[in-house]
C-alpha positions as CSV (number, residue, x, y, z in Angstrom):
1,M,53.5,-53.2,24.5
2,Q,50.6,-50.8,22.0
3,T,53.8,-48.6,22.1
4,I,56.3,-51.6,20.8
5,A,52.9,-52.4,18.2
6,Q,52.4,-50.1,17.0
7,A,56.4,-48.9,15.7
8,G,56.2,-52.7,14.9
9,S,53.6,-51.8,12.7
10,A,55.1,-48.3,11.0
11,S,58.5,-50.5,10.3
12,S,55.8,-52.9,8.6
13,L,54.4,-50.0,6.6
14,S,57.7,-47.9,5.4
15,H,59.3,-51.8,4.1
16,S,56.4,-52.1,2.6
17,R,56.1,-49.1,0.8
18,A,54.6,-48.9,-2.8
19,Y,57.0,-47.0,-4.5
20,L,54.5,-46.0,-7.5
21,P,54.2,-42.6,-9.4
22,R,53.1,-39.9,-6.5
23,E,52.5,-37.3,-9.1
24,H,49.6,-37.3,-10.5
25,G,49.7,-34.3,-13.1
26,A,53.3,-35.0,-13.9
27,T,52.5,-37.9,-15.0
28,A,49.6,-36.9,-16.5
29,M,51.9,-34.6,-18.4
30,L,54.1,-37.3,-19.4
31,L,51.9,-39.8,-20.8
32,T,48.9,-37.6,-22.6
33,P,51.5,-36.5,-25.5
34,I,51.8,-40.1,-26.0
35,V,48.8,-40.6,-26.3
36,A,48.0,-37.8,-28.4
37,V,51.2,-38.4,-30.9
38,G,49.7,-41.9,-31.4
39,I,46.4,-40.7,-33.0
40,L,47.9,-37.8,-34.8
41,A,50.7,-39.9,-36.6
42,R,47.5,-42.7,-37.7
43,T,50.1,-45.5,-37.3
44,F,51.3,-48.2,-34.2
45,R,54.7,-49.6,-34.2
46,W,55.9,-51.1,-31.1
47,G,58.4,-48.9,-30.5
48,E,55.4,-46.3,-29.5
49,L,54.8,-49.1,-26.6
50,A,58.1,-48.8,-25.2
51,V,58.3,-44.8,-25.1
52,A,55.5,-45.2,-22.9
53,V,57.0,-47.8,-20.7
54,A,59.9,-46.4,-20.3
55,A,58.8,-42.8,-19.6
56,F,56.4,-44.3,-16.9
57,A,59.5,-46.9,-15.0
58,A,61.6,-43.5,-15.0
59,I,58.9,-41.3,-12.9
60,A,58.5,-43.8,-11.2
61,A,62.3,-44.4,-10.3
62,K,62.8,-40.7,-9.0
63,D,61.3,-41.0,-5.9
64,P,63.1,-44.6,-4.6
65,A,66.5,-43.4,-6.6
66,V,66.5,-39.7,-4.2
67,L,65.8,-41.8,-1.6
68,L,69.1,-43.7,-2.0
69,I,71.2,-41.1,-2.9
70,R,69.9,-38.7,0.4
71,Q,70.7,-41.9,2.5
72,K,74.3,-42.7,1.1
73,F,75.5,-38.7,1.3
74,I,73.0,-36.6,3.2
75,W,71.8,-38.4,5.5
76,K,75.0,-41.4,6.6
77,R,72.8,-43.6,7.6
78,R,69.8,-46.4,6.6
79,S,66.9,-45.6,6.4
80,P,64.4,-48.2,7.4
81,E,62.5,-47.8,4.1
82,S,65.9,-48.7,1.6
83,S,65.7,-52.0,1.6
84,A,61.9,-51.7,-0.2
85,A,63.4,-48.4,-2.2
86,S,66.4,-50.1,-2.9
87,L,64.2,-53.3,-5.0
88,W,61.7,-51.4,-6.3
89,L,64.6,-48.8,-8.4
90,V,65.9,-52.6,-9.5
91,G,62.4,-53.5,-10.9
92,W,62.1,-50.0,-12.9
93,S,65.5,-49.6,-13.4
94,G,64.9,-52.9,-15.2
95,L,61.4,-51.9,-17.2
96,L,63.4,-48.5,-18.2
97,I,66.3,-51.2,-19.6
98,A,64.4,-53.1,-21.1
99,S,62.6,-50.6,-23.2
100,V,66.3,-49.0,-24.3
101,F,66.7,-51.6,-26.0
102,V,63.9,-51.2,-28.1
103,L,64.5,-47.9,-28.9
104,F,67.6,-49.0,-29.9
105,A,66.8,-51.8,-31.7
106,T,63.7,-49.6,-33.7
107,W,65.3,-46.1,-33.5
108,P,67.7,-44.3,-35.8
109,V,71.0,-43.6,-34.2
110,M,71.6,-39.9,-34.0
111,N,67.7,-39.6,-32.9
112,F,68.4,-41.9,-29.9
113,V,71.7,-40.3,-28.9
114,A,70.3,-36.8,-28.7
115,M,67.3,-37.8,-26.8
116,G,68.9,-40.4,-25.1
117,A,71.0,-37.4,-23.9
118,G,68.6,-34.4,-22.8
119,I,67.0,-37.2,-21.0
120,A,70.4,-38.7,-19.0
121,V,70.9,-33.8,-18.8
122,F,67.4,-33.5,-17.0
123,G,67.5,-36.6,-14.9
124,C,70.8,-35.6,-13.8
125,L,69.2,-31.8,-12.9
126,A,65.8,-33.3,-11.5
127,I,67.9,-35.7,-9.1
128,T,70.1,-33.0,-8.1
129,V,66.7,-30.1,-7.3
130,N,65.2,-32.9,-5.1
131,L,68.8,-33.3,-3.1
132,K,69.3,-29.4,-2.3
133,N,65.2,-29.0,-2.2
134,R,65.0,-26.5,-4.8
135,Q,62.0,-28.6,-6.6
136,R,59.8,-24.9,-6.3
137,S,62.0,-23.2,-8.7
138,T,60.5,-21.7,-11.0
139,L,62.2,-22.3,-13.9
140,F,62.8,-25.7,-12.8
141,Q,59.2,-26.1,-12.6
142,I,59.5,-24.6,-16.6
143,V,61.6,-27.2,-17.3
144,S,60.2,-29.8,-15.9
145,A,56.8,-29.2,-17.9
146,A,59.3,-29.2,-21.4
147,A,60.8,-32.2,-20.4
148,L,58.1,-34.3,-19.4
149,T,55.9,-33.4,-22.9
150,S,58.7,-34.0,-24.6
151,T,57.6,-38.2,-25.1
152,S,55.5,-36.3,-28.1
153,L,59.2,-36.5,-29.9
154,A,60.1,-39.5,-28.9
155,T,56.5,-41.4,-29.4
156,C,56.7,-39.6,-33.2
157,I,59.9,-40.5,-33.2
158,A,59.1,-44.4,-32.8
159,A,55.7,-44.0,-35.0
160,T,57.5,-42.5,-38.0
161,G,61.5,-42.7,-37.9
162,T,61.2,-38.8,-37.1
163,V,59.9,-35.5,-35.5
164,T,57.3,-34.5,-37.8
165,A,57.1,-30.3,-38.5
166,W,53.7,-30.8,-36.6
167,C,55.1,-32.7,-33.6
168,W,57.2,-29.6,-33.1
169,W,54.4,-27.5,-32.8
170,F,52.5,-30.8,-30.3
171,W,55.6,-30.3,-28.1
172,A,55.9,-26.4,-28.1
173,L,52.2,-26.4,-27.3
174,S,51.7,-29.2,-25.1
175,A,54.9,-27.6,-22.9
176,M,53.1,-24.2,-22.9
177,Q,50.0,-25.2,-21.7
178,A,51.8,-27.6,-18.8
179,S,53.9,-24.7,-17.5
180,A,50.5,-22.7,-17.0
181,G,49.3,-25.2,-15.2
182,I,52.2,-25.9,-13.3
183,L,52.9,-22.8,-12.0
184,V,49.3,-21.8,-11.0
185,V,49.1,-25.0,-8.8
186,H,52.2,-24.3,-7.1
187,A,50.5,-20.5,-6.5
188,R,47.6,-22.1,-4.8
189,L,49.7,-24.6,-2.8
190,D,51.9,-20.7,-1.8
191,A,47.7,-19.6,-0.8
192,R,47.3,-22.7,1.4
193,I,50.2,-22.6,3.3
194,A,49.7,-18.6,3.9
195,L,46.2,-19.5,5.2
196,R,47.1,-22.2,7.2
197,K,50.4,-20.5,9.2
198,S,48.9,-16.6,9.1
199,A,51.4,-15.4,6.8
200,P,51.7,-13.5,4.5
201,L,51.6,-14.5,0.7
202,S,54.7,-15.9,-1.2
203,R,53.3,-13.9,-4.4
204,Q,56.7,-15.8,-6.3
205,F,54.3,-18.4,-8.4
206,R,51.2,-16.2,-8.0
207,L,53.5,-13.3,-11.1
208,A,54.7,-16.7,-12.6
209,A,51.2,-18.2,-13.0
210,Q,49.7,-15.0,-14.1
211,T,52.4,-14.6,-17.0
212,G,51.7,-17.9,-18.0
213,V,48.2,-16.5,-18.1
214,G,48.8,-13.3,-20.2
215,V,51.3,-15.9,-22.6
216,L,48.5,-17.9,-23.3
217,L,46.3,-15.3,-24.3
218,L,48.7,-13.8,-26.8
219,A,48.9,-17.3,-28.8
220,S,45.2,-17.8,-28.9
221,A,45.1,-14.3,-30.0
222,S,47.9,-15.1,-32.5
223,A,46.7,-19.1,-33.6
224,V,43.6,-17.0,-35.3
225,F,45.6,-15.2,-38.2
226,P,47.5,-19.2,-39.5
227,R,43.1,-20.0,-40.0
228,H,44.1,-22.4,-36.2
229,K,40.9,-21.7,-34.8
230,W,40.9,-25.1,-32.7
231,I,43.9,-24.4,-31.2
232,A,43.1,-21.4,-31.2
233,L,40.0,-21.9,-28.9
234,A,42.9,-24.7,-27.0
235,L,44.7,-21.8,-25.8
236,G,42.0,-19.4,-24.7
237,L,40.6,-21.8,-23.2
238,A,43.5,-23.0,-20.8
239,A,44.1,-19.0,-20.2
240,V,40.4,-18.8,-18.9
241,G,40.6,-22.3,-16.7
242,Y,44.0,-21.1,-15.4
243,A,43.0,-17.6,-14.9
244,Y,39.7,-18.5,-13.1
245,D,41.6,-21.2,-10.7
246,L,43.7,-17.2,-10.2
247,I,40.4,-16.1,-9.1
248,R,39.2,-19.0,-6.8
249,Q,43.0,-18.7,-4.8
250,R,41.4,-15.2,-3.4
251,D,39.0,-17.5,-2.1
252,A,39.6,-19.1,1.7
253,I,36.5,-21.9,1.5
254,S,38.0,-22.8,-2.2
255,L,41.1,-23.0,-1.2
256,Q,40.2,-25.5,1.8
257,M,39.3,-27.6,-1.7
258,P,40.9,-31.3,-1.5
259,L,44.1,-31.5,-3.5
260,K,42.7,-34.3,-5.9
261,T,39.5,-32.7,-6.9
262,V,41.2,-29.5,-7.6
263,G,44.6,-31.7,-9.2
264,L,41.4,-33.7,-11.3
265,Q,40.0,-30.7,-12.4
266,A,43.3,-29.3,-13.9
267,L,43.7,-33.2,-15.6
268,M,40.1,-32.6,-17.1
269,L,41.2,-29.3,-18.4
270,S,44.6,-30.4,-19.6
271,S,42.2,-33.3,-21.7
272,V,40.0,-31.4,-23.6
273,Y,43.0,-29.2,-24.7
274,A,44.7,-32.0,-25.8
275,V,41.4,-33.4,-27.9
276,L,41.1,-30.1,-29.1
277,V,44.8,-29.4,-30.5
278,V,44.7,-32.6,-31.8
279,T,41.9,-31.8,-33.7
280,D,43.6,-29.1,-35.4
281,L,46.4,-31.2,-36.0
282,W,44.5,-34.2,-37.2
């Protein structure tokens, strides 16, 4: 009887799962540029809110969509979570479609088509990569950083009707910092796995993260000459922060730090970075 009760409880939990974004770092990369560009644009239009809703709905819809596609084409059987996943997917899709209609009514047509095509291509890529369990591809992580931070471009279009020169710079700087941050987190995950399993450490992400830190340092030095001191400081601070984390990853005690704590530290660093970049571009 106890086993049956436990099974029923587990089934109930699986059916009542809330499909909200689980990747807090990715959600922050998506939403932070929206806030920052909204500040830099020095104006507010309802289209900016539509961008935020569309971005959140799109990232939230990914998990139920992947589950249902796996059920259809890979598992060939119905998952206990499929009913809940279907309901959440319909809900998030409804919010996304409503937001898209708002943007279609307020954006220039060519900007709408270009942004829509880019989002569609990345969405298909993300689902394909998830289905093939290739999420750990270094190139995909970098592309993801650029795609997630492109909400800065969408917000700028919503606020000003076009992508301004300063927004292109903001996007590039945001994508650069986000890429390095993602690679550092994956390097930590590899180190944790190696420590737990007493296995050889994979250096794929560590080498990529070290390269990312080097790019941030070079960009920081380059930004000094055009007298963009706040951007130089932001890039330098991010580079130092990520380099320090890579050093900490050599310590077994540091590797046992809860991932939630690591995520909060990374979020704080990226928030300070965004504030400094906004200060320079203001």
